[in-house]
Structures are given as structure tokens and as C-alpha cells.
NUTI-559631 format. One record per residue: x, y, z of N, C-alpha, C in turn; residue in one letter. Coordinates in steps of 0.001 Angstrom, whole numbers, plus 500000, padded with zeros to 6 digits. Atoms other than C-alpha are relative to their C-alpha. Layout:
! residues N
XYZXYZXYZA
...
***
This chain:
! residues 433
499074500361501097576755419040232136499912500987498703X
500200499367501238577605421293228967500919499527499189X
499326500665501037578988420387225868501405500418500069X
498737499797499964582125422244226530500532499512501207X
499685500762499072582588420606229854500533498567499700X
499639501305500664582357417313228387501205499675498790X
498997499926501194584673418167225201501417499933500740X
498816499632499144587176419368227882500599498639500404X
499813501712499316587232415877229699500246499155498924X
499936500696501249586867414075226225501667499974499506X
498529499453500696590200415795224626501170499739500925X
498669500211499139592229415229227819500328498396499870X
499683501325500091591986411301227200499846499275498783X
500342500924500977590515410084224020500552500258498484X
499620500115501257592044409408220749498982499656498772X
501088500006500763589203409871218091500470498979498640X
499559500445501031589146407472215156499774500988498565X
500001499261501203589577408755211546499847501562500352X
500264498543499448590437412074212961501679500758500430X
499208499372499702593252414625212863499750500974501417X
500323499282498980593209415528216326500165501470500224X
499873498688500095594652418822215839498850500778499720X
500923499298500489591643419736214091498943500620500875X
500858499530498828589804420108217406500244501397500515X
499699498705499441591663423120218166498994501020499346X
500755498913500875589316424974215700498768499431499688X
501328500803500296586361422358215169499440499317501270X
500461500346498617584256421664218152499640498431500006X
500475501255500242583796418129218957498572500288500897X
501441499932499643580190417409219663499504498998500841X
500746501321499256578925415350222796498662499881499830X
501700500367500166575596413721222351499821499357501417X
500797500482498945573678413109225320498874498975499993X
500983500875500148570718411370223933499731499849498313X
500505499884501559569250410448220633498664499159499769X
501388500485500121565725409547219211499548500090498507X
500310500144501559564894408348215593500986500568499166X
498731499728500792567051410183213309500698501356500599X
499483498718499313567876412897215678501028499583501044X
499120500026499046570972413417217827499706501073500963X
500251498856498966570790415663221083501261500263500738X
498773499747499346573941417376222283499291500589501824X
500392499725498743574099418557225829499658501550500334X
500431498674499811573389422265225227498716500362498975X
501572499755500510569857421458223576500063499987498516X
500038500091501541570967421362219902499725498486499464X
499967501161500498570076418909217575500409499735498811X
499556499938501350571293417206214558499574498780499293X
500514501415500835569564414811211856501392499033499611X
498905500690500249571811411973211399499977499069498518X
500205500166501444572055412136207807501034498569499382X
499061501094500478574993409010207893499640498985500852X
500298501131498971573307406599210223501125499783500875X
498973500184499296576129407236212303501026498768499664X
499106500592500863578727405725209969498894498959499549X
500349500902500886576373403692208137499355498580500805X
500463501102498894574912401314211302498413499958500259X
501725500080499577571415402556212037499023499908498887X
500733500282500990568681401347210249498902500627500164X
501519499729499845565402401930212181499991500903501082X
499997499053499182566503404776214276500633499724501396X
499313500610498570568204405587217738499040499837500815X
501034500373498751566592404276220631498626499281499455X
501049500480500374564421402208218855499298499114501110X
500647500734498778561774400785221408500258498481499786X
500085501466500406561625397387219752501196499146500425X
498657500773500167565226396503219467500716500402501616X
499288499790498682566156398110222928498997499029501166X
500692501067499276563421395970224751500519498589499990X
499554501215500493564742392869223001501434499841500752X
498722499961499403567960393559224295500308499781501279X
499795500042498516567316394222227781499483498988500273X
500699501061499853565176391208227723501113498728500062X
498827500671500129568215389298226774501064500089501043X
498944499757498860570399390881229291499793499382501193X
500263500545498487568342389469232297499998498639499682X
499768501442500387568810385819230585501263499553500043X
498322500529500155572492385556229199500295500985499413X
499284498930500728574795388110228434501054499614499025X
499205500118500951577247386292226722500692498533500776X
499462501459499841578855382531226804500919499816498629X
498924500364500969581846381335224731499407499255498750X
500579500914501116580872379691221170500701498814499741X
498991501317500522583682377235221103499474498843501279X
500439501056499425581875373894222294498797500609500569X
501312499567499642578714376080223366499295500589499086X
500865499197500907575793377652221797498928500537500874X
501096499500499332572743379482222748499021500386498932X
501379499676501072569173380420220997500232501115499176X
499946498996500945569921383799219745500763499644498901X
499011500406500792573034382637217874499483498929498666X
500507500702500784571212379755216391498566500724499057X
501040499099500855567965381790215529500300500898499000X
499381498828501098569977384409213822500719499207498944X
499643500717501216571907381853211873499102499426498831X
501097500694500746568639380263210601499486501060499139X
500942498845500671567061383463209570500956500686498952X
499352499605501224570160384730207554500307499104498972X
499899500723501480570599381665205562498721499871499309X
501437500097500709566858381904204934500107501120498844X
500100498607500729567399385573203824500959499869498962X
498678499808500421570882385105202218499811499230498093X
499867500577501542571432384507198256500135498356499796X
499308501471500433571556380688196835500031499164501178X
499798501061498917572983378226199224500973500467501053X
499193499467498968574819380487201689499439499622501412X
500746500406498944573631378496204639500932499919501161X
499065500344498689576921378229206834500168501620500509X
499647498731499461577535381263209173501148499912501059X
499093499878498884580493382069210956499919501506500573X
500343498790499143580456384857213645501164500618500251X
498894498975499560582766387754214359499648501337500325X
500299498946499374582892390786215843499802501579499342X
500027498912500861582826393701213072500460499924498700X
499697500157501385583375394267209705501210499680499469X
498960500184500611586814394400209115500533498406500659X
499629501254499547587227391047211499499245499057498714X
500773500732501254584648389861208731500944499571499007X
499080500039501183586846390509205973501165499089500373X
498605500980499843589905388809207559499541498835500234X
500468501004499867587846385865208265499675499389498605X
500361500479501390586643385449204545501398500045499385X
499002499965500824590208386063203446500839498753500589X
499369501143499667591895383509205551499118498651500058X
500799501296500256588882381094205007500204499481498692X
499664500310501454589650381633201178500984498995499951X
498672500469500262593348380830201553499962498618500523X
499871501292499294592974377927204039499093498816499079X
500617501054500865590295376191201629500915499652498968X
499159500357500910592470376296198890501190498875500123X
498576500671499228595563375017201083499462498580500386X
500202501118499547593359372277202419499897499149498846X
500202500819501122592610371150199030501052499955499017X
498799500212500692596196371155197923500573501038499195X
499710498712500865596443374501196090500559501086500920X
499472498967499114598802377166197343499802501460499274X
500444498253500406596989380682196379499939500947501042X
499914499134499116598088383139198442499992501700499504X
500439498840500443597190386066196216498645500435500000X
501196499735500475594209388094196229499621501456499298X
500656498955501117592282390471194019498949500692500443X
501130499429499573590366393257194584499822501222499059X
500434499128500729588872396354192764500900501217500189X
499364498640499978590623399952192219499078500707500775X
500993499026499375589010402436194620499487499481501233X
500870500795498917587883399742197207500598500556501059X
499594500010498693587738399869200737499090498735500806X
500441501385499401587354396620202963500288500124501655X
499594499932498255588462397957206703501436500225500114X
499106499520499218591262398900208563501146499225500724X
498892500701499304593040395980210180500840499442498778X
499011500108500966595975394608208096499648499292498706X
500393500801501084594264391893205815499290500926499328X
501466499092500448591155394213205231500793501348499279X
499323498780500560593633397099204428500623499644498843X
499475500401501479595483394903201992499171500058498819X
500523500196501173592895394503199579499081501245499772X
500347499089500478591771397825199816500561501133499010X
499110499316500954592683400786197520499894501609500193X
499984498587499728592246404097199392501401500260500829X
499054499652499656595351405563199627500152500612501550X
500169499395498837594618407748202625500536499084501269X
499851501077498746594517404759204972501130498942499694X
499153501334500351596609402283203251501720500269499844X
498360500209500238600100403676202265500912499921500871X
498852500071498840601513404328205409500647498455500240X
499775501499499423601364400283206213500187499173498713X
499787500826500897602340399148202940500953499073500101X
498918501144499702605290397154203977499482498906501067X
500381500658498940603022395593206587499079498895499145X
500969500375500641600416394198204185500126498605499127X
500016501334500432599547390746202562499855500274498163X
499847499877501434599798390085198853498846500501499402X
501180499534500721597080391882196696500509500549498717X
499748499345501401597008392913193035498233500409499853X
501224499316500400593995395102191806499668500078498577X
500555499662501300591891395269188608498908501219499952X
501201498722499958589694398342187448498704499753500379X
501328500066499939586563398993188537499408500627499167X
500549498971500868584060400237186044499842501214500468X
499872498407499833584386403943185717498621500622500229X
501613499705499603580505404320185832499144498858499873X
500863501038500247577448402305185123499635499530498536X
500519500168501282577446402367181562500523498667499540X
499696501235500607577641399182179360501330500214499497X
498376499904499983581148400425178068500787500009500751X
498820500277499112582659400664181087499890498800500690X
500183501223499023581225397488182560500959499183499050X
499197500974500927582786395547179322501402500236500224X
498708499723499880585906397459179572500684499530501289X
499467500619498595586520396394183111499994498704499989X
499972501512499892585523392831182587500990499648498998X
499078500440501059587933392555179534501346499993500993X
498923499948499217590701393819182042499794498806500943X
499779500891499070589760391336184630499903498532498965X
499994501420500884589455388467181952501549499922499767X
498632499955500123592961389314180942500832499923501099X
499067500146498909594424389584184182499963498327500572X
499789501264499561593055386153185244500563499040499042X
499577501097501198594032384197181900501628500038500295X
498374499738499815597806385530183344500366499345501206X
499572500027498471597366385230187020499209499103500869X
501175500654499359594491383129187841500404498815500953X
499636500961498972596107380213189434500701500336501055X
499341499486498734597943382295191871498909500518500999X
500990499119499062594704384223193243499151498998500831X
500963500715499375592516382777196102498813500315499739X
501373499091499710589778385334195997499918501482499079X
500287498325500243588309388449194288499271500325501027X
500931499090499041586944390887196900499527501078499455X
500365498768500294584455393465196114498859500476500902X
501003499121499533581821395791197310498932500231498833X
500845500289501268578877395007195252499154501193499741X
501122498683500823577097398192193165500645501206500681X
499516498797499570578717400681195625501163499899500870X
498686499907499480582131401378196680499882501180501214X
500261499140499016581513403231200196500857501027500457X
499147498748499615584584405112201358501055500348498814X
499407499377501286585873405327197905499218501305499154X
500717498686500399583585408292197361498281499582499586X
501446500564500451580074406167197019500148499821498450X
499756500142501063581391405166193846499136498822499344X
501351501151500336578358402987191892500556499563498708X
499693500980501044578906400382189276498711499089499511X
501388500868500760576231398136186998500244498712500577X
500053501093499537575159395006188271500567499014499238X
499322500747500903576379393577185122501585499621499969X
498955500369499470579680393579186243500386498859500925X
499879500936498836579107391486189203499699498659499314X
500184501302500850577628388826186741501078499710499126X
499333500505500749580360388819184443501430499762501103X
498976500449499146583066388719187519499722498705500472X
500407501531499496581147385612189046500146499140499063X
499718500873501220581308383987185476501660499918500117X
498384500360500316585113384451185126500499499556501399X
499182500555498684586041383735189016499486498485499892X
500286501412500214583966380313188480501265499311498858X
499145500785501153586043379546185229501342499920500661X
498788500302499377589450380003187190500139499623501212X
499907500752498904588459378301190527500200501078500880X
499395498860498706588889381840192456498643500176500671X
501032499316498960586494382644195257499583501397499909X
500280498668499907584302385507195070499486500572501286X
500059499443498933584075387554198258498940501313499714X
500778498695500342581074390102198183500152500372501369X
499744498998499016581764392843200660498542500570500189X
501368498875500283578159393819201621499468500536501597X
500200499013499011578976395466204950499257501126500055X
500683498748499990577617398530203997499045500110499075X
501160500138501009575490397470201061498899499261500135X
501466501016499308573318394842202883499169500461500810X
501231499464499027570291394984204781499194501324499298X
501252499008500791568186397106202020500717501477499496X
499587498578500313570605400150201521499907500135498497X
500098499734501367570838399600197801498309499727499432X
501350500217500467567208398708197377499376498541500129X
500451501396499495567196394869197911500689499735501247X
499828500753498599567960392832201091501724500205499817X
498588499913500273571497392247199589500460500527498406X
499713499618501214573169393881196619500624499098498852X
499802501219500807574151390943195093499067499444499330X
501235500466500593570474390131194433499985500710498868X
500389499465501385570209392626191607500850499712498917X
499395500745500984572710390745189775499966498600499842X
500574501729500119571255387142190462501200499436500082X
498745500683499947574863385958191653499819499712501522X
499812500741498350575625383660194665501403500191500092X
498590499968499875579189384672195974500496498621500802X
499583501193499121581369382004197876500292500412501530X
500030499325498261581536384447200961499209501482500105X
500795498748499788579162387263202007500398500414501289X
499734499419498695580358389501204771498990501165500394X
500981498891499498577785391439206921500497500570501214X
499729499251498505578042393937209765499164500872499928X
500487498646499768577091397386210189498473500140500326X
501515500010499712573206397399209609499278498726500806X
500599501250499634572983393984211033499225500038501598X
500715499800498760572250395051214576499302501078500226X
500818498750499640570310398104213862500876501128500671X
499048498619499536573298400466214937500027499441501578X
499901500170498195573277398927218698501407499549500202X
499091500677499634576151396499219000501020499419498811X
499251500545500984579049395366217325499697498341499545X
499949501445500607578544391908214964500310499935498455X
500055500144501394579460390662212013499864498397499814X
500218501648500321578944387181209964500807499824498823X
499372500790501315580784385453207107499131499073499365X
501177500980500499577942383617205158501026499267499085X
499269500861501037579642380659202904498821498878499816X
500901501052500212578195377337201643500796498708500365X
499701501346499499578698373584202249501552499548499322X
498811500091500726581658373480199787501298500358500591X
499023499169499246583787375764201802499918499154501423X
499848500552498754582986374201205073500463498525500046X
499432501078500420583472370861203583501635499475500068X
498518500295499995587151371317203231500647500389501424X
499295499871498503587631372050207037499437498711500847X
500606501107499325585658368948207902500709498704500169X
499214501355499781587844366018209203500569499596501157X
499563500487498680589360364048211926501023501188500280X
499009498854499582591403366414214347501375499699499455X
498623500590500275594481364347213382500622500522498609X
499481499202501485594495366244209842500468501351500041X
499441498608499543595072369520211381499126501000498997X
500684499258500784592475371195208941498914501277500289X
500990499282499169590336372903211299499924501634499773X
499529498476500045589792376840210999499940500474501336X
499548499470498883591162378372213947500080501300500149X
499844498436500055590088381773214109498882500305501044X
500952499602498899587989383177217338500310501602500206X
499813498947499213587155386239219097499202499654501202X
500544500770498777586167386185222576498354500509500181X
501496499564500103582526388086221882499480499249499002X
500880500163500918582040386095219030498592499241500303X
501352500481499764578071385268218579499527500191501321X
500292499526498583577585387571221674498176500098500033X
501501500301499896573755386726222707499152501595499970X
500646498963499931572901390359223273499988500787498494X
499925499540501377574171391397219721499041499231499196X
500881500739500838572409388567218185498394500159499814X
501307499679499735569213389471219837499746501139499285X
500195498824500646569520392892218608499849499786498423X
500109500245501365570261391706214890498655499133499885X
501360500359500367566969389436215335498867500753500091X
501175499127499943564842392181216209500100501243498864X
499728499274501307566166394266213302499469499208499204X
500940500719501057565128391521210990498762500082499985X
501459500214499913561763391130212433499534501547499612X
500590498758500269561239395081211870499808500026498842X
500375499993501736561900394334208107498668499261499622X
501738500823500003558932392046208265499305500747500159X
501264499417499555556694393969210240499909501282499386X
500050498674500723557457397384208567499705499543498493X
499562499846501327557863395992205339500827501262499145X
499361498812499977560571398127205182500872500115498284X
499119499889501099562261397447201392498680500568499170X
500743499257500862558719398417199853499834501696500404X
499811498955499516558461401218202087501305501143499615X
498942499177500277562083402566201373499693500392498190X
500278499550501439561026402616197538499465501575499796X
500687498331500056558924405849197991501104500936500734X
498823498812499613561857407461200046500952499951499217X
498759499926501080564288406565197568499521501162498946X
500640499168501265561848408468194996500308501558500488X
499930498870499704561674411295197389501553500695499999X
498480499390499779565348411488197792500574500292498702X
499541499475501413565967411274193958499469501077499292X
500653498957500669563485414012193348500865501137500793X
499185498932499526565713416193195752501445499955499081X
498451500205500453568837414956194172500380500692498563X
499607499471501578568209416431190720500505501648500134X
499508498723499716568422420206192184501464500046499734X
498590499675499944571970419947192923500645499955498444X
499661499667501455572568419832189177500067501025499484X
500135498435500310571932423188188941501033500987500356X
498662499278499695575061424167190723501197499797499544X
498749499726501067578091425068188667501141499144501013X
498960500447499505580287423429191443499896498292500569X
500297501323499757578611420037191350500346499263498687X
499567500680500875580073417329188963499072498894499626X
500864501047500383577662414338189500499230499800501258X
500928500336498915574585413034191574500083498416499575X
500107501453500098574311409202191869499156499551501068X
500869500497499140571945407098193749499845498404499990X
500295501089500196571478403402194647499137499742501551X
501046500411498788568275402785196793499913501284501164X
499876499002499111568791404655200034501215500499500232X
498699499206499953572241405599199286500145501151498872X
499874498830500969572861409013197306501201500752500340X
498890499383500083575864411025196579499962501194499135X
499560498851500818576725414641195387501469500037499944X
498439499639500529580415414917193515500002501303499978X
499843498611500491581251418333193746501426500173499185X
498995500039500856584019419431191308501316499837500825X
498690500359499596587645418778191944500621501042500701X
499367499130499010588522421031194796501346499287500327X
498707500394499258592082420812196080499796499322501103X
500393500927498758592102418055198930500362501482501020X
499509499184499110594077421142200936498842500975500515X
501009499275499575590792423372200696499026499636500763X
500834500696499000588891420874202601498573500707499693X
501338499393500444585678422236200840499044499057500584X
500844500998499541583872418920202162500033500479501593X
499867499549498614584731420197205732499170501062500166X
500508498721500025583240423651204834498084499532500136X
501424500312500207579812421717203887499488499321501470X
500482500365498858580019419520207152499806501170501197X
500375498720499000580299422708209418498735500803499659X
501094499435500151577449424328207757498969499003500271X
500884501006499748575575421245208168499505500203501315X
500101500089498549576093421102211864499301501456500492X
500711498959499791574889424770211969498777500332499864X
501121499816500476571863424075210445499267498474500280X
501071501246499571570678420705212283500323498805499321X
499939501528500722572185417900210038501419499900499921X
498741500407499867575042415876210538500352499600498741X
499701500368501163576665415442207165501707499712499813X
498775500598499648580393413628207197500191499799498638X
499723500494501488581819413909203616501039499198499864X
499146501040500799584035411649201593500846500988499134X
499222499108501038586524414341200369499295501005499197X
500718499285500281584678416092197939498676499575499559X
501356500906500245581599413798197940499229500121501246X
500613499546499114578640414818199987498937498756499860X
500691501095500387576659411686200619498615499737500932X
500960500208498902573243410698202460499667498626500011X
500514501476499751572430407183204058499626500280501410X
500588499770498885569853408259206471499281498412500696X
500826501181499482567997405514208847498642500093499308X
500889500091500985565143404087206986498529500521500622X
501165499188499356562551405859209606499789501339499681X
499837498166500249563320409284208136498894500285499160X
501405499347500679560145411170206932500069500753499108X
500259499531501018559362412954203958500744501441500338X
499503498632499540559975416192205579501381500210500351X
498274499906499514563334415354207219500800499621498990X
499190500273501329564441413927203836500320501529499499X
499710498514500710564000417558202521500636500798500851X
499124498924499391565561419405205207501510499211499924X
498662500559500357568604416917204962500488500481498937X
499532499777501334568847417540201260500441501568499762X
499865498397500554567995421321201042501293500565501030X
498915499611499102570750421870204008501211499893499077X
498615500041501036573580420299201747499771500790499057X
500299499157501266572117422060198735500592501308500470X
499620498660499148572830425425200875501307500140500165X
498713499972499529576079424325202248500861500022498557X
499271500408501170577388423374198669500003501342499173X
500122498972500573576020426348197112500705501263500416X
499302498882499064577418428614199739501565500048499594X
498560500232500058581105427435198937500408501020498609X
499202499271500856581329429680195867499557501619500182X
500150498615499831580169433038197582501189500811500533X
***
């Protein structure tokens, strides 16, 4: 089998996500045969360093022996059972572990299948909680430049027009408040004042504020101060509004702490988790919440207050086993401490990009780093040129417009960090030649 043979078969049938399929008339599709560690290998023997953890999901490398063995063992015992009226050990073990790891009193776990589904659950659960308590709050609040997924509810509370504008007539009610424009104290105060003014006027209508703590992923890896989270938590509590922390991308060590909320010392009402939860192996997401939310639904059947939301593969034993293995690796490898050294290596490399005339800004939060190029017109697709250069030099860099970012698996070595970032540097530098 060659790359070309599989590519031709693929394009005959498969409609790929986040892709203008016509691009593949000139941009080669890359079939991957196998993967190991940070490397992806195609059918022609070429390799690619996975600098974006395959859409931010892979934490401990591809084909990790420990996670693979745990899934294989579980598959011999129980592959799946419905979670309505039944349970199983991996789901219970994982719920206990997540409750112990999560900030504050987030002790209740609701399982779903993926990040967007978790956001849908949190939105519905927030609205339903208010309703069960006799309050009609059907408006949601989110930050400008935010992204929370692409199902209709999740899309409604996002602000990336590329994904959202076409579907505007289908979306649920949502308004937005400005995200801090940067990490400065001035920007933080400015954004909190805007939030305070908005809540003073419309707070009684709003069910929840949903935000990505510290880093807005699809919004170009935009970063803001933990102080904004502190202020937002204080203001939402004053107005009886739930706070939903979307940690689907930022959770599990990406920003330097297990959860980004920890850096602000806050406890949200809901925390959505997915992506790195299973180490990049299987779809799984959870919504963490506390007893005060849970109790709003706990009643006799005849009161009809139950939260009737389900997915066929809710709490799948194989996915739960992958998640348990992933969390065990954090403990065994002392990952958060080790990542501090790797973050410093990334930071050292990042400074060189400031030498380039076509770079506007660099930023970093733990194991997430971003290089924002100057405002090239979108139609020039300069990010795509950097992507092409990366592939030609063994590195997978998938840009967000004019932002080139790095979010590698945690097992990446210093040498691999240097290669990843030197390749991006050369690709960006070459745009002006």
C-alpha cells in the first residue's frame, strides 16, 4: 500500500472535518500507517512530529504501551454496558479519581461522549437547574473570541464566525462579554467592568457564563490573566449565575496545572473535560458539578425533574479504562513537574521568533505556545504555507489562521522540541523571501 493508493480510496468516500475538500486537489492528503511516541508514519515511510497532539488529545504519546495494555485487558472483560440502571468498575473508579482531582467540591460526574456533548450537557443542566428552582433563565453568556464546539448548543455560545455565522438562525439565545485583550491588569479590569455592567442590566435573564479558562483554543490561542477568572466567579455568584469552565482543551496539565481554574483558585459550578482525558485513545467526556446542582434534580419521579439526557456509549468501559491509565501515568511520571522543565525549553525557543519582522507576538501557558504572525490577509493563507513547509520537514503544524501554535505530547524530548520549533521558525521566516 502506498500513500497515493490509500489517498485515492479515501477521497472517493470520506468527507473530512474542518476541510474544504477542493483543497485536496493540490494539497496532498496524508494517510498514516502507524504511530509511536510523538511521531506519525505514513505509508511511504515518511514521518511527522505531531506538534499539535492530533487536535490536542494525545498526552503520553501514540501507541503508549501502558494505556494500550489497559484497554486490551478491559476489552477481554467488558466492552460496553448501558449506564442507565447499570454500572461498572471503570466508570466508578474514574468518577472517584476525577472527583478527588477536581477543584473544590466538584464531586458529581456526568459522562458523555465528546467535548461538544459535554458542553451541551452543561448548558442544559444549568438551564434545567434554574427551571427546577422556579426561575426561567434561558439566556447564556460567553466571551468574545470563544469556541466551545460545533453542535448547535455549543456553537451558540462560541464566537468564531468561520464556524458559527452560517448556522445563526438555528442557535440558542446567547450574548457575549469582552474577553480581556491580553494578560495585563488594565485589560483585566476593563473586561471585568464590562461584565459587571452587563450583569447589572441582564443578570436575572442569564443561566450561566461559559468560558475557556486562561486560553481560548480555536480563538488563536488567545491568553488572559487568572485574575479575570477570579472576578468573573465573584460576579456570577453575586447574580446567581452558574459558571461553566470549559476545560476540554486546558485540562489535564496543558496550562501547567492539572486544571487551568486552579491558577485562579476558583471552583466553577460545572467543569467540562474531554480531549486529553483518555490520552488520545477513545472518545469520552465528563461534566463535573457539585451537590447543589445535583440536588435540584433529586426528587420523586412524579415531580418530573430528572435530567433526561443520554448517549448510547455513555461511560464506555474501554474509554474509562483508557482515562484511568492516563491519570495513573500522571502520578507515575510526575508529569506536571517534568513538564515545567519542558515548558522552559519551549519558552527559550519561543524568544527567537521575536527576531522575525512578520511575527507580531509570542505567548505561552505551560505546554501551550503560540506565535502570532502579522495580519496577513486571510485569502493569502500564509498559515497554510507554514503547514506545507512543516510537512516537508517532518513536523505537523496545523495553524489557526495567522497563528502557529505548539501543543505536543508530554513525552516530547528536548531534541524534538528544538526540531519542532526550529522548523516552525524556518517556515515563518521563509514567508518573506
